[in-house]
Structures are given as C-alpha cells and as structure tokens.
C-alpha positions in Angstrom: 1.3 1.0 12.0 3.3 1.4 15.5 2.3 -2.4 17.3 3.1 -2.5 20.9 3.2 -6.2 23.1 3.0 -6.9 26.1 3.6 -10.0 28.4 4.3 -10.3 31.6 5.4 -14.2 30.7 8.0 -15.6 30.0 7.1 -17.4 27.2 4.9 -15.1 26.1 7.3 -12.4 25.4 10.0 -15.4 23.9 7.0 -14.8 20.9 6.9 -10.7 20.6 9.3 -11.1 17.4 6.5 -13.6 16.0 3.9 -11.5 16.9 4.9 -8.8 15.2 4.7 -9.4 12.1 1.5 -11.2 12.1 0.1 -8.5 13.1 1.5 -7.0 10.5 0.9 -9.4 7.7 -2.4 -10.2 8.6 -3.5 -6.4 8.6 -1.4 -4.6 5.8 -5.0 -4.6 3.6 -6.0 -2.7 7.3 -3.1 -0.7 8.2 -4.3 3.1 6.8 -6.8 2.3 9.2 -5.9 1.8 12.0 -2.4 3.2 13.2 -2.4 2.4 16.3 -2.0 -1.6 17.6 -1.4 -3.0 20.8 -0.7 -6.8 21.4 -0.9 -8.1 24.9 -0.8 -12.4 26.1 -1.7 -13.7 29.2 -1.0 -17.5 31.0 -4.9 -17.4 33.0 -4.7 -20.4 34.6 -0.9 -19.9 35.5 1.9 -22.7 35.4 -1.0 -24.9 35.4 -1.8 -25.8 31.6 -5.1 -26.0 29.7 -6.7 -23.8 27.1 -5.5 -20.5 28.9 -3.0 -18.4 26.8 -5.4 -15.3 26.4 -5.0 -13.2 23.3 -5.7 -8.9 23.4 -5.5 -7.0 20.7 -6.9 -3.3 20.8 -6.7 -1.6 17.5 -7.1 2.3 17.1 -8.6 3.5 14.7 -10.4 6.8 13.3 -13.3 5.5 11.9 -14.1 2.2 13.9 -12.9 4.2 17.3 -11.0 1.4 19.9 -11.9 -2.4 18.4 -10.7 -4.4 21.5 -10.6 -8.6 20.4 -9.7 -11.8 23.0 -9.5 -15.1 22.5 -8.3 -17.9 24.2 -6.2 -21.4 23.3 -3.5 -23.5 24.2 -0.8 -22.2 22.7 0.5 -18.1 21.6 0.4 -18.3 18.3 -2.7 -19.9 18.2 -5.2 -17.6 20.3 -2.6 -14.6 18.3 -4.1 -16.2 14.9 -8.3 -15.9 16.1 -8.0 -12.5 17.5 -6.4 -10.8 14.6 -8.8 -13.2 12.5 -11.7 -11.5 13.9 -10.6 -8.4 14.1 -9.4 -8.3 10.0 -13.6 -9.2 10.1 -14.7 -6.5 12.5 -12.4 -4.3 9.8 -13.5 -4.8 7.0 -17.0 -5.3 8.1 -17.4 -1.4 9.2 -15.2 -0.2 6.3 -17.9 -1.9 4.4 -20.9 -0.5 6.5 -19.4 2.9 5.7 -19.0 3.7 2.3 -22.2 4.4 0.3 -23.9 1.3 -2.0 -23.2 1.2 -5.7 -26.5 1.1 -6.3 -29.1 3.3 -6.3 -32.7 2.5 -6.1 -33.9 2.7 -9.4 -38.1 5.0 -9.5 -40.1 2.7 -10.7 -41.8 4.1 -14.6 -45.3 5.1 -14.8 -46.5 3.9 -18.1 
C-alpha cells in the first residue's frame, strides 16, 4: 500500500511517521483492497486553537472507487484515529455487501 502524507502545518508534518504507521496498522487487513491512501492534515482555525485540527483520509480502491473521510478534533492523533476508524468501517461494509450471501432462500415445499 502506498501512503501519501500532506500537511502545510509545521506541527502536522512532525506527525508524518506516526501517521503512516497508524494507517498501516489500521488498514492492514484491508490492504489488498486499498492500493493507495492519502492522509492530509490541515489546521482550520489557525493559531487560535480549539477543535480545529482536520484530518482527511482518501482511499483509492478498485471495488469501491474513492472513499474520502474527514474528521475534526483538538489534536492530530484523535482526528487521524477517527478518520481511520470510519474509513475501515466503510470499506468493511462495502466488502460485505459485494460478497454473495452464504445461505440461499429455501423454496417452499408443496405437500
């Protein structure tokens, strides 16, 4: 899986290595579905503080197309964890929908 990290904020770029490892850890079971992932950090509010750290996770998949999840939090790690949890949930649900059901409907027997 190729992971691309982008951040214009200085404190966001300090989180690069941790972010790449978190993406690999969280999506390790779904790595066959996701050939490319992009993580983008941005500070919405600037230096004023508050709930303004935005993490956008964009996953390119062959079966589901492009999945984009964004979240806001007080710090980068929380925003990243929320985005990755939601992205894994969406991909898992999409995978389950695409698989055939295990049981067939049984035909009513006429007696």
